C-alpha positions as CSV (number, residue, x, y, z in Angstrom):
1,M,32.1,72.4,8.1
2,I,30.4,75.5,6.3
3,Q,28.5,73.3,4.2
4,R,27.4,72.1,7.2
5,L,26.2,75.6,8.0
6,L,22.8,77.2,6.1
7,L,21.7,73.5,6.0
8,V,20.9,74.8,10.2
9,I,20.2,78.7,9.6
10,S,16.7,79.1,8.1
11,I,15.8,76.8,11.3
12,L,17.9,78.7,13.7
13,L,16.9,82.3,12.4
14,H,12.6,82.0,12.7
15,S,12.6,79.6,15.6
16,L,14.8,82.5,17.4
17,N,12.0,84.9,16.4
18,G,12.6,88.4,18.2
19,N,16.0,86.9,18.6
20,A,17.0,86.9,15.7
21,Q,19.5,90.2,15.6
22,A,21.5,89.2,18.5
23,W,22.4,85.6,16.9
24,Q,23.6,87.5,13.6
25,K,26.6,88.6,16.3
26,M,27.4,84.6,15.7
27,S,29.3,83.4,13.2
28,P,28.2,80.6,11.2
29,L,30.2,77.8,13.5
30,V,28.7,79.5,16.8
31,R,25.3,79.4,15.6
32,L,25.3,76.0,14.7
33,A,26.7,74.6,17.7
34,A,23.5,76.9,19.4
35,M,21.3,75.1,17.8
36,E,22.4,71.5,19.4
37,V,21.9,72.1,22.7
38,K,18.8,72.8,24.5
39,A,17.3,76.1,25.6
40,P,20.2,78.1,28.4
41,I,19.7,78.6,31.9
42,V,20.3,81.1,34.4
43,L,23.8,79.8,35.9
44,R,23.6,81.6,39.4
45,S,25.3,78.7,41.5
46,P,29.5,77.9,41.2
47,A,28.6,74.6,41.5
48,L,26.3,75.0,38.1
49,R,28.2,76.9,36.6
50,Q,30.7,74.5,36.4
51,R,28.3,72.0,35.6
52,A,27.8,73.4,32.8
53,L,31.6,74.0,31.1
54,R,31.4,69.8,31.6
55,Q,28.6,69.7,30.0
56,G,30.4,70.9,26.6
57,V,31.7,74.2,25.5
58,I,32.8,75.7,22.6
59,T,36.2,78.1,22.6
60,T,35.2,81.5,20.7
61,I,37.1,85.1,20.6
62,V,34.9,87.2,21.7
63,K,34.2,91.4,21.5
64,T,33.3,92.9,23.6
65,Q,32.0,96.9,24.5
66,K,34.5,97.0,27.8
67,E,35.8,94.7,30.7
68,S,33.3,92.1,31.0
69,A,34.2,89.8,33.4
70,A,30.9,90.0,35.1
71,V,28.6,88.5,32.4
72,F,30.9,85.8,31.3
73,E,30.5,85.0,35.2
74,K,26.6,85.5,35.4
75,Y,26.4,82.5,32.7
76,G,28.8,80.4,33.7
77,C,32.0,81.0,30.9
78,Q,35.5,80.4,31.0
79,Q,38.2,84.2,30.0
80,L,40.8,82.1,28.7
81,A,42.9,84.5,28.0
82,N,42.0,88.6,27.2
83,F,43.7,91.2,25.1
84,G,43.5,94.2,26.1
85,S,39.3,95.2,27.1
86,Q,37.4,94.0,23.5
87,L,39.3,90.6,23.1
88,H,39.0,87.6,24.8
89,V,39.3,83.8,24.9
90,V,36.4,82.7,25.8
91,A,34.7,79.2,26.4
92,I,31.4,79.2,26.3
93,P,28.3,76.8,27.2
94,L,26.6,75.8,24.3
95,A,23.8,76.1,26.7
96,Q,23.8,80.0,27.2
97,L,25.0,81.1,24.0
98,G,21.7,81.8,23.6
99,R,20.9,84.2,26.0
100,L,24.7,85.8,26.6
101,S,24.5,86.4,23.4
102,L,21.4,88.8,24.1
103,E,23.9,91.0,26.4
104,P,24.5,94.5,25.1
105,S,27.5,94.4,25.9
106,I,29.2,91.8,24.1
107,E,29.0,92.6,20.7
108,R,30.9,89.8,18.9
109,I,31.3,86.3,19.1
110,E,33.7,84.4,16.5
111,A,34.9,80.8,16.0
112,G,36.1,79.6,13.4
113,P,36.8,75.2,11.9
114,R,39.2,73.7,12.5
115,M,42.4,73.6,10.0
116,S,43.3,71.3,7.5
117,V,47.5,71.1,6.8
118,L,48.9,71.8,3.9
119,M,67.3,70.5,2.9
120,D,69.7,69.7,1.1
121,T,69.9,72.4,-1.9
122,T,66.8,74.3,-0.4
123,R,69.8,75.8,2.6
124,I,71.2,76.1,-0.6
125,I,69.5,78.1,-3.0
126,I,68.3,80.1,-0.5
127,Q,71.6,81.1,0.7
128,A,71.2,79.4,4.2
129,I,74.9,78.4,4.4
130,P,76.7,81.3,4.4
131,A,74.6,82.9,7.4
132,N,74.9,78.8,9.0
133,E,78.6,78.3,8.5
134,G,79.3,82.0,9.6
135,E,81.4,82.3,6.5
136,A,83.5,86.2,7.2
137,L,80.5,86.9,8.7
138,P,80.9,88.3,11.8
139,Q,79.2,85.6,14.3
140,A,77.2,82.2,13.4
141,F,74.4,83.0,12.6
142,D,72.4,79.2,13.1
143,G,68.9,81.0,15.4
144,T,71.1,80.3,18.4
145,G,69.4,82.5,20.5
146,V,65.8,82.9,19.0
147,V,63.0,80.7,19.8
148,V,61.5,78.7,16.6
149,G,57.7,77.7,17.3
150,V,56.1,75.4,15.3
151,M,52.0,74.5,15.9
152,D,51.3,71.1,13.7
153,I,50.4,67.5,14.4
154,G,52.6,64.3,14.6
155,F,55.3,65.3,16.5
156,D,58.3,62.9,17.2
157,L,60.0,63.9,20.1
158,L,62.8,61.1,20.2
159,H,64.1,62.4,16.3
160,P,67.6,63.3,16.5
161,N,67.1,66.0,14.3
162,F,66.0,67.7,17.2
163,Y,69.2,68.0,19.4
164,S,73.0,69.8,19.2
165,R,74.6,69.1,16.1
166,D,77.3,67.7,18.3
167,M,74.1,66.2,19.6
168,S,75.7,67.6,23.0
169,R,71.6,69.8,23.5
170,Y,68.1,68.7,23.0
171,R,66.1,70.9,21.5
172,I,63.2,71.0,22.5
173,R,61.5,72.5,25.3
174,A,58.7,72.0,25.1
175,M,55.4,71.1,24.2
176,W,52.0,72.3,24.5
177,D,49.5,69.2,23.3
178,Q,46.0,69.9,23.2
179,L,44.2,66.0,22.4
180,A,46.0,64.5,25.4
181,V,43.4,62.9,27.3
182,D,46.3,62.8,30.1
183,T,45.8,65.6,32.4
184,L,46.7,65.1,35.6
185,N,47.6,68.8,37.7
186,S,47.6,70.4,34.4
187,Q,46.4,74.5,34.2
188,L,46.3,74.5,30.5
189,Y,43.0,74.2,28.8
190,V,43.0,71.5,27.2
191,G,45.0,68.2,27.1
192,R,48.7,69.5,28.9
193,D,52.2,70.4,28.4
194,Y,54.9,69.1,28.7
195,V,58.7,70.5,29.6
196,G,62.0,69.5,29.7
197,E,64.1,66.8,28.0
198,E,63.3,64.1,30.8
199,E,58.8,65.1,30.1
200,L,58.9,65.8,26.6
201,K,60.8,61.9,26.6
202,A,59.2,59.8,28.5
203,I,56.0,60.4,25.9
204,G,58.1,61.0,22.3
205,C,55.1,61.5,21.0
206,P,51.7,64.0,21.7
207,R,48.3,61.8,21.0
208,D,48.7,61.8,17.8
209,G,52.4,60.7,16.7
210,Y,51.5,57.5,16.0
211,L,48.7,58.6,13.5
212,Q,50.5,62.0,11.8
213,T,54.0,63.0,10.5
214,H,53.2,66.0,9.2
215,G,55.0,68.2,12.7
216,T,58.4,65.9,11.9
217,H,59.3,66.8,8.8
218,T,57.7,70.9,8.6
219,T,60.2,71.5,12.0
220,G,63.5,69.8,10.6
221,I,62.8,72.0,7.9
222,A,62.8,75.2,9.9
223,A,65.1,73.9,12.7
224,G,66.8,70.7,12.5
225,S,70.1,70.1,13.0
226,G,70.5,67.8,9.6
227,Y,72.0,64.4,12.8
228,D,74.9,63.4,10.8
229,T,73.5,64.1,6.9
230,E,73.1,67.1,4.5
231,Y,69.3,67.6,5.4
232,R,69.9,70.4,7.9
233,G,67.4,73.5,8.6
234,I,67.9,76.6,7.9
235,A,68.3,77.4,11.7
236,P,69.9,74.5,13.3
237,E,70.7,75.7,17.2
238,S,67.9,77.3,17.7
239,D,65.3,76.9,20.9
240,I,61.4,74.5,19.8
241,C,58.9,74.9,21.0
242,L,55.9,73.0,20.0
243,V,52.3,73.0,19.9
244,C,50.2,69.9,18.9
245,N,46.6,70.6,17.9
246,A,43.4,69.9,16.1
247,T,43.2,70.0,12.4
248,S,40.9,68.3,10.4
249,D,43.7,65.8,10.0
250,D,42.9,64.6,14.0
251,A,39.0,63.9,13.4
252,A,39.1,59.8,14.5
253,I,40.3,60.9,18.1
254,I,38.3,63.9,19.4
255,D,34.9,62.9,21.2
256,S,31.9,64.3,19.8
257,T,31.5,66.4,22.6
258,E,34.2,67.8,22.7
259,Y,33.5,69.1,18.9
260,Y,33.6,72.7,19.9
261,K,35.9,72.7,22.0
262,Y,38.8,72.5,18.6
263,T,38.4,75.8,16.6
264,Y,41.4,78.5,16.0
265,A,40.4,80.1,19.2
266,T,42.5,77.0,20.7
267,D,44.6,77.3,17.6
268,A,45.2,80.9,18.9
269,L,45.9,80.4,22.8
270,G,48.2,77.5,21.1
271,F,50.2,80.6,19.7
272,K,50.2,82.4,22.8
273,Y,51.4,79.5,24.7
274,I,55.0,79.6,22.6
275,F,55.0,83.1,22.8
276,D,54.6,82.7,26.7
277,Y,57.6,81.0,26.5
278,A,59.4,83.1,24.2
279,Q,59.4,85.2,26.9
280,K,60.1,83.4,30.1
281,A,63.0,82.8,28.4
282,G,63.6,86.0,27.5
283,K,64.4,85.3,23.5
284,P,62.5,86.3,20.6
285,C,60.0,84.0,19.0
286,V,58.9,83.3,15.1
287,I,56.3,80.6,14.9
288,N,55.5,78.5,11.9
289,L,52.2,77.5,11.1
290,S,51.9,75.0,8.0
291,E,47.7,74.9,8.2
292,G,45.4,76.4,7.2
293,S,41.1,77.0,5.6
294,F,39.9,79.2,3.4
295,Q,39.1,82.6,4.2
296,D,35.1,83.7,3.2
297,Y,33.1,87.1,2.3
298,H,31.4,87.1,5.7
299,G,35.0,88.1,7.3
300,Y,34.0,85.8,10.7
301,D,38.1,85.6,10.7
302,Q,38.5,89.9,11.7
303,L,38.7,88.7,16.0
304,Y,41.1,86.8,14.7
305,Y,42.9,88.7,13.2
306,A,42.7,91.6,15.5
307,L,43.6,89.3,18.3
308,L,47.1,88.5,15.7
309,D,47.6,91.5,15.4
310,S,48.4,91.9,19.3
311,L,50.2,88.5,19.2
312,T,53.1,90.0,17.5
313,G,54.9,92.2,17.2
314,P,58.7,93.2,18.9
315,G,60.1,89.7,18.6
316,K,56.6,87.7,18.4
317,I,56.6,87.1,14.3
318,I,54.0,84.4,12.7
319,V,54.9,82.8,9.7
320,A,52.0,80.8,7.9
321,S,51.1,78.6,4.4
322,A,49.4,80.2,1.6
323,G,47.9,76.7,1.0
324,N,47.8,74.4,-2.0
325,T,44.9,74.5,-4.1
326,G,46.4,77.0,-6.3
327,G,46.1,74.8,-9.3
328,Q,42.4,73.9,-8.6
329,P,40.3,76.6,-10.8
330,R,37.9,78.1,-8.2
331,F,37.1,81.4,-9.2
332,I,35.2,83.0,-11.9
333,H,35.2,86.6,-12.7
334,K,32.8,88.3,-13.9
335,S,33.3,91.6,-15.9
336,A,29.2,93.9,-15.6
337,D,29.2,94.0,-19.3
338,E,28.9,90.6,-19.9
339,G,25.2,89.7,-20.0
340,L,25.7,86.3,-18.3
341,A,29.3,84.9,-17.0
342,G,30.3,81.0,-15.7
343,A,31.3,77.8,-16.7
344,G,31.1,74.1,-15.8
345,F,31.3,72.7,-11.9
346,S,32.5,69.2,-11.3
347,N,33.3,67.9,-7.1
348,Y,34.3,63.4,-7.9
349,D,35.0,63.8,-3.6
350,T,31.5,64.6,-2.6
351,N,27.6,65.0,-3.9
352,R,28.1,68.5,-2.7
353,A,28.3,71.8,-3.9
354,H,29.8,75.3,-1.8
355,L,29.7,78.4,-3.7
356,T,29.6,82.1,-2.4
357,L,29.4,85.1,-5.2
358,K,29.6,88.8,-4.4
359,G,28.8,91.4,-6.7
360,D,29.1,95.2,-6.7
361,G,25.5,95.4,-7.8
362,N,22.1,93.8,-7.9
363,Y,22.1,90.5,-10.2
364,R,20.9,87.0,-10.3
365,F,23.5,83.5,-10.0
366,V,22.4,81.6,-12.3
367,A,22.2,77.7,-12.5
368,T,21.7,74.9,-14.8
369,F,21.7,70.8,-14.1
370,T,20.9,67.8,-17.6
371,D,20.2,64.5,-16.8
372,N,19.0,61.8,-19.7
373,G,18.7,64.8,-22.2
374,S,16.6,67.2,-19.6
375,N,17.9,70.1,-18.7
376,K,16.7,72.2,-15.6
377,E,17.8,75.9,-14.8
378,M,17.6,78.4,-11.3
379,R,17.8,81.5,-10.6
380,I,18.7,83.4,-7.5
381,D,18.3,87.4,-7.7
382,V,20.1,88.3,-5.0
383,D,17.8,91.6,-4.0
384,S,15.3,90.0,-3.7
385,L,16.2,87.1,-1.4
386,L,18.1,90.0,0.7
387,G,14.5,92.1,1.0
388,T,12.8,89.1,2.3
389,S,12.6,88.5,6.4
390,D,15.2,86.8,6.2
391,S,17.2,86.4,3.9
392,I,17.6,82.9,3.5
393,M,15.7,80.5,0.4
394,N,15.3,76.8,0.2
395,D,14.6,74.7,-3.0
396,S,15.1,71.6,-5.0
397,I,15.0,71.2,-8.5
398,M,14.8,67.7,-10.4
399,A,16.3,67.4,-13.9
400,G,16.2,63.7,-15.1
401,N,16.2,61.6,-12.3
402,L,18.8,63.4,-10.4
403,K,17.1,65.5,-7.6
404,Y,19.2,69.1,-6.4
405,K,18.1,70.4,-2.4
406,I,18.8,74.6,-3.5
407,Q,20.3,76.5,-0.1
408,A,20.8,79.9,0.1
409,V,21.9,82.7,1.7
410,A,22.1,86.5,0.6
411,Y,24.5,89.5,3.0
412,P,26.0,92.6,2.4
413,S,29.7,92.1,1.9
414,C,31.9,92.6,5.8
415,Y,34.8,94.4,3.8
416,I,32.6,97.3,1.5
417,P,28.6,97.0,2.6
418,S,27.3,98.1,-0.3
419,D,28.5,95.2,-2.0
420,R,26.4,91.7,-2.3
421,C,27.7,88.2,-1.3
422,L,25.2,85.4,-2.0
423,D,26.5,81.7,-0.6
424,V,24.8,78.5,-2.3
425,I,25.3,75.3,-1.5
426,I,24.1,72.5,-3.3
427,T,23.1,68.7,-2.5
428,S,22.6,66.0,-5.6
429,S,21.2,62.8,-5.4
430,N,24.2,61.5,-7.1
431,S,27.2,59.9,-5.3
432,Y,29.2,62.9,-6.1
433,F,28.3,66.4,-8.2
434,G,27.7,67.0,-11.8
435,G,30.6,65.8,-14.4
436,R,30.7,66.7,-18.1
437,D,28.4,68.7,-18.8
438,I,26.2,68.3,-16.4
439,V,25.9,71.4,-14.4
440,T,27.1,75.1,-15.1
441,F,26.5,77.9,-12.5
442,G,27.2,81.5,-13.1
443,A,26.2,84.9,-12.7
444,E,23.9,87.7,-14.6
445,G,22.8,91.5,-14.8
446,Q,25.0,94.7,-15.2
447,S,27.4,94.4,-11.9
448,N,31.3,92.9,-11.8
449,V,30.4,89.5,-9.4
450,D,33.0,87.1,-8.6
451,L,32.2,83.5,-7.6
452,I,34.2,81.5,-5.5
453,A,34.0,77.5,-5.5
454,F,35.3,76.4,-1.7
455,N,34.9,72.6,-3.4
456,G,35.4,71.3,-6.8
457,Y,36.2,73.0,-10.1
458,F,35.0,74.7,-12.3
459,Y,36.2,73.5,-16.2
460,K,35.3,75.2,-20.1
461,G,32.3,73.1,-21.1
462,S,31.3,71.9,-24.4
463,N,29.4,75.1,-24.8
464,P,31.4,77.1,-22.8
465,L,30.6,80.4,-21.9
466,P,32.0,83.8,-21.0
467,G,33.8,84.5,-18.3
468,Q,37.5,84.3,-16.3
469,I,38.4,82.0,-14.4
470,L,40.3,81.6,-11.8
471,T,43.4,80.6,-9.6
472,D,43.5,82.7,-7.6
473,H,41.9,84.1,-4.4
474,S,42.9,81.2,-2.7
475,V,45.4,82.1,0.0
476,N,44.5,80.2,3.3
477,S,43.5,82.1,6.7
478,P,45.8,82.7,9.4
479,G,48.3,83.3,6.0
480,S,45.8,85.8,5.0
481,A,45.8,87.6,8.2
482,P,47.5,91.8,7.8
483,S,50.2,90.4,10.4
484,V,51.0,86.3,10.0
485,I,54.7,86.5,6.9
486,C,52.7,84.7,4.6
487,A,54.3,82.1,2.3
488,G,53.4,80.8,-1.4
489,A,56.1,77.6,-3.3
490,N,58.5,77.9,-5.8
491,S,60.4,74.6,-7.3
492,Y,63.2,73.1,-8.8
493,R,64.1,69.6,-8.0
494,T,61.7,67.9,-10.5
495,Q,63.3,64.5,-9.0
496,F,64.7,62.6,-6.1
497,V,66.3,58.8,-5.3
498,N,65.1,57.5,-2.7
499,Y,66.3,54.4,-0.1
500,L,65.9,52.2,-2.8
501,G,67.7,53.2,-5.5
502,E,64.5,54.4,-8.0
503,T,64.0,58.0,-9.1
504,M,61.2,59.5,-8.6
505,N,59.8,62.4,-10.7
506,Y,57.2,64.4,-9.5
507,P,58.1,67.6,-11.7
508,N,56.3,70.7,-10.1
509,G,58.2,73.9,-11.8
510,T,61.8,74.1,-12.3
511,N,64.4,77.8,-11.5
512,G,62.4,78.7,-9.4
513,E,58.6,79.1,-11.0
514,L,55.7,78.9,-9.0
515,A,54.7,76.0,-8.3
516,Y,51.8,75.3,-9.3
517,Y,49.3,73.9,-6.0
518,S,51.1,77.6,-4.3
519,S,47.8,79.4,-3.3
520,K,47.1,82.8,-4.8
521,G,46.2,86.1,-3.0
522,P,44.7,88.4,-3.6
523,T,42.8,88.8,-0.1
524,F,39.4,88.4,-0.4
525,D,39.1,92.6,0.9
526,N,42.3,92.3,-2.4
527,R,45.2,93.0,-0.4
528,L,48.2,91.6,-1.2
529,K,49.0,87.8,-0.3
530,P,51.8,86.1,-0.5
531,E,54.3,87.9,0.8
532,V,57.2,85.5,-0.1
533,V,58.2,82.3,-1.5
534,A,60.5,80.0,-0.8
535,P,61.3,75.9,-2.1
536,G,58.2,73.9,-1.4
537,T,59.0,71.0,-3.6
538,N,60.3,67.5,-3.2
539,V,61.8,69.5,0.4
540,I,63.7,66.4,2.1
541,S,63.0,66.9,6.1
542,S,62.0,64.9,9.2
543,Y,59.5,62.1,9.3
544,S,57.7,60.1,12.3
545,S,59.0,56.8,13.5
546,F,56.1,56.9,15.7
547,Y,53.9,57.2,12.4
548,L,56.2,54.4,10.5
549,E,56.0,51.7,13.5
550,S,52.6,52.1,13.6
551,E,51.2,52.5,10.0
552,G,54.1,50.3,8.6
553,E,51.9,49.3,4.9
554,K,50.2,51.9,4.3
555,T,53.6,54.5,4.6
556,D,54.4,55.5,1.5
557,E,58.0,54.1,0.7
558,K,58.4,56.2,-2.8
559,S,59.2,59.5,-0.8
560,F,61.6,57.7,2.1
561,I,64.8,58.6,1.5
562,N,66.3,57.4,4.7
563,K,66.3,54.8,6.9
564,F,68.8,54.9,10.6
565,Q,69.0,53.4,12.9
566,Y,69.9,56.4,16.7
567,D,69.3,54.9,19.4
568,G,67.9,51.3,19.5
569,R,64.9,52.8,16.8
570,T,64.4,53.3,13.5
571,F,64.6,56.6,11.8
572,L,64.1,58.1,8.2
573,W,64.3,61.1,6.0
574,A,61.4,61.7,4.0
575,A,60.8,64.1,0.8
576,N,57.1,66.2,0.4
577,T,55.4,68.5,-1.3
578,G,53.1,71.7,-0.7
579,T,53.2,75.2,0.8
580,S,53.5,73.5,4.4
581,M,57.0,72.3,3.5
582,S,58.2,76.3,1.7
583,A,56.8,77.8,4.8
584,P,59.1,76.7,7.6
585,V,62.0,77.5,4.9
586,V,60.9,80.9,6.1
587,T,60.5,80.4,10.1
588,G,63.8,79.6,9.4
589,S,64.9,82.3,7.7
590,V,63.8,84.3,10.2
591,A,65.1,83.2,12.8
592,L,68.5,84.0,11.7
593,W,67.0,87.9,11.3
594,L,66.4,87.4,14.4
595,Q,69.4,87.0,15.5
596,A,70.9,89.8,13.9
597,K,67.5,92.0,15.7
598,P,66.3,90.7,18.2
599,D,63.6,92.8,18.4
600,L,62.2,92.5,13.8
601,T,58.7,93.3,14.2
602,P,55.9,91.8,11.6
603,D,56.2,94.6,9.7
604,D,60.4,95.0,9.5
605,V,60.2,91.6,8.7
606,K,57.8,92.5,5.3
607,D,60.5,95.4,4.3
608,I,63.8,92.9,5.1
609,I,61.5,91.0,2.5
610,A,60.8,93.4,0.0
611,H,64.2,94.2,-0.1
612,T,65.8,91.0,-0.6
613,S,64.3,88.7,-2.3
614,S,65.5,87.3,-4.9
615,H,62.9,87.5,-8.5
616,P,62.3,84.0,-9.6
617,D,60.4,85.3,-12.6
618,N,61.8,89.1,-14.8
619,T,58.4,89.0,-17.0
620,M,56.9,89.7,-13.7
621,T,56.5,92.8,-12.3
622,Y,57.3,92.5,-8.6
623,P,55.3,92.4,-5.6
624,N,52.3,90.7,-7.1
625,N,49.6,87.6,-5.5
626,Y,51.9,84.7,-6.8
627,Y,55.5,85.3,-5.8
628,G,55.2,88.5,-3.8
629,Y,58.0,90.4,-3.1
630,G,60.1,87.0,-4.6
631,Q,61.8,84.6,-2.7
632,I,63.5,85.1,0.8
633,D,67.0,85.0,1.1
634,A,68.5,84.3,3.9
635,Y,71.8,86.2,3.5
636,K,70.7,88.8,2.0
637,G,68.5,89.8,4.1
638,L,71.5,89.0,7.4
639,L,73.5,92.2,5.0
640,H,70.2,94.1,4.9
641,I,69.8,93.9,8.3
642,L,73.5,94.8,9.2
643,G,73.1,97.6,7.2
644,T,75.8,97.0,4.1
645,L,72.6,96.9,1.6
646,G,72.7,99.7,-0.7
647,I,75.9,101.0,-0.2
648,K,77.9,102.4,-2.9
649,G,80.7,100.0,-3.3
650,I,78.8,96.6,-2.0
651,S,77.4,94.1,-3.7
652,D,74.6,92.7,-2.0
653,H,76.4,89.1,-2.2
654,Q,79.2,86.5,-1.5
655,P,82.2,85.6,-4.1
656,S,81.4,81.4,-5.3
657,T,85.0,81.0,-6.0
658,V,86.4,83.2,-2.5
659,S,86.7,82.5,1.0
660,L,87.4,85.0,3.7
661,R,89.3,83.2,7.4
662,P,89.8,85.9,9.9
663,I,93.3,86.0,11.1
664,E,94.7,87.8,14.0
665,Q,95.2,90.9,11.7
666,G,92.6,91.2,9.7
667,A,92.1,87.9,7.2
668,R,92.8,85.7,5.0
669,V,92.0,85.8,1.4
670,I,91.4,82.5,-0.7
671,F,91.0,81.3,-4.2
672,S,89.4,78.1,-5.4
673,S,91.7,77.7,-8.7
674,P,94.9,80.5,-9.7
675,L,94.4,84.1,-10.6
676,S,95.1,85.3,-14.3
677,S,95.0,88.6,-13.2
678,P,95.4,90.6,-10.2
679,F,92.5,91.7,-8.1
680,T,91.3,94.5,-6.0
681,V,90.5,94.2,-1.9
682,N,88.6,97.1,-0.7
683,V,88.3,97.5,3.7
684,Y,85.0,99.8,4.1
685,T,83.0,100.1,7.4
686,T,79.9,99.3,7.8
687,A,78.4,103.3,7.1
688,G,80.7,102.7,4.2
689,C,83.2,104.8,3.8
690,L,86.0,103.2,2.6
691,V,89.1,102.9,5.0
692,M,91.9,100.5,2.6
693,T,92.4,99.4,-0.3
694,H,94.4,96.3,-1.2
695,R,95.2,94.7,-4.9
696,L,96.2,91.4,-4.5
697,T,97.9,88.7,-7.6
698,G,96.4,85.7,-5.1
699,D,95.6,84.0,-1.5
700,T,97.4,87.3,1.0
701,D,96.8,88.0,4.0
702,I,95.0,91.7,4.4
703,E,95.1,94.0,7.5
704,L,91.7,95.2,8.9
705,P,90.8,97.3,11.7
706,R,89.2,96.8,14.9
707,G,85.3,95.8,14.6
708,L,83.2,95.6,11.8
709,S,83.9,95.8,8.1
710,I,83.1,94.1,5.3
711,V,85.3,93.5,2.5
712,Q,84.8,94.2,-1.1
713,V,86.6,91.8,-3.5
714,N,86.8,93.0,-6.9
715,G,88.4,89.7,-9.2
716,P,88.4,89.7,-12.6
717,D,85.6,87.8,-12.8
718,A,82.0,87.5,-11.4
719,G,83.0,84.2,-9.2
720,S,85.7,86.0,-7.6
721,T,83.6,89.6,-6.8
722,G,81.3,89.9,-3.6
723,S,81.8,90.8,-0.1
724,F,82.2,89.6,2.7
725,I,81.6,91.0,6.4
726,I,83.7,90.9,9.0
727,R,84.8,90.8,12.6
728,R,88.5,92.0,13.9
């Protein structure tokens, strides 16, 4: 989508002449939408307004100077949601965009393109099992009383993974299918929702359920019961609320006339739908989003970020995946003392290159093209381009038999106005772009310059230029938003055995090291991202029976762990990899924390992560833009919330060879093997006051005071030393 934008911006600005300033209120997607319609008309009657809405709309986030119900009504707009007096989600008739933008009360109109989709040992690694089982805890922490929301695609509403563990309770409470065509009596902006077990089971899956399976897998990781297997999610007794949104993967089933209805503003309505459901149910909520799209230097996510800030708060948390482009070298940094820095560029997926540069002073973009021994070079001086009337350039160049069309636009950075930005789109007459030593991109000048490729990748050619080729600055939006918890992926499992008995090897790292694909920070305005990592490689979870039924032989059976029958249908467990898998691990962990403290805010969650995460790579300092604060620890996070961390004499983990079982007068201490020497048991209050000490030689019953206690077992080795929280 972004690649299409600059193709029309020049025409747009020239055609609008005196109205250009109003059009600068619009993000690129909004400009493109406006370009595709006829001139606006005044809509004086309600009938005309409704007709305009039916003829085509774009879903946007609008910032106004004040309450603007009257101006929206004037142009036939539909206010879908308000977030304070200045931020609104609005459906704007396409034919009215230009005239609405001229209204003095309208400050900004934004919309971004649709996003793309990016437990077995996992529960052990993050210490979810002792929390789920309530081992020596005041209660089991399994998500009871918490709503886990998931916005994704391809849900199987019949999978037994979404019942309670004893199969007595169906846990999916509601789903908004934004792509549904059966909208009779629907009160929602697009599609319709289904509420209650009867309605949900009757449809079986959302509209895209026969084409996608992604959401079935991610929901299972966050909240699956595991049915009768060990593939249990992190919060297996939570209530589930779903939104099936529209992504780039759903393009085949979206009518072209509906294209602009599905933007990140529509996704924001999905977040609101889930939080509204949880509020009505009187329960805290955490939402998982295993989707995302690129950040950009334009800052066209800023209203989106402000809206997400207003949506989240006490008991309302959003977790998003970092992205899977961390292994692709798409970032070059040129220091001011380097005259020319750059690298070769390749993109075998399309014949286009889309680049953005940012510098702290004037600089020149340099492109070199080679074909059949012919070398051609092009330079774009940023300050010179900024000095033109529209800051836009269109040109072409021949190199041998290949023709390249070059389009560029310069603009001040939205983050630091003195920084200069340059967007460049180059289209090759070849079927792919670049290749070995064919195209080189770089920058020159006495400025620090960052160069980002939004597609393809950089490489050091046979005549390498200076400049650092990096994989950072690759975190996706909305994981890049300040109020969203961004989850990267680390790796443990390198292989698994599929249902055919074949050992499948997918080595993406071991021992908790960062997965090569996991996107890295910082954000474009230099904030820390991601905040946390979780296992994301070869994670086993549920798979859609409807997708299996529809796609048949197209499915990747090599990833199937097990096929089984339930209620007359064939269901699956399958292994998948990506930050799409790590995000729901974090989401499920946050659900356990909300069960312990329902009013946690996003800042509270970040603080817990900062104090309790483990550090897989001890050679690095934390936090950093690779691991964030480290790997999430669900159990240690609970200890922090319950106030036990930091108390002198108390361990922050449970012992591996000792268990504690509640009895009427206290607890029974049980060792998995005989002890070689005596041990001590200290009993503390939650304030850290020592109230009892016992010296024991084996399995023993101990008395405990009434209420909540911390029991510290100090055995002869590391496995028999640790703490428990228990209630008498």
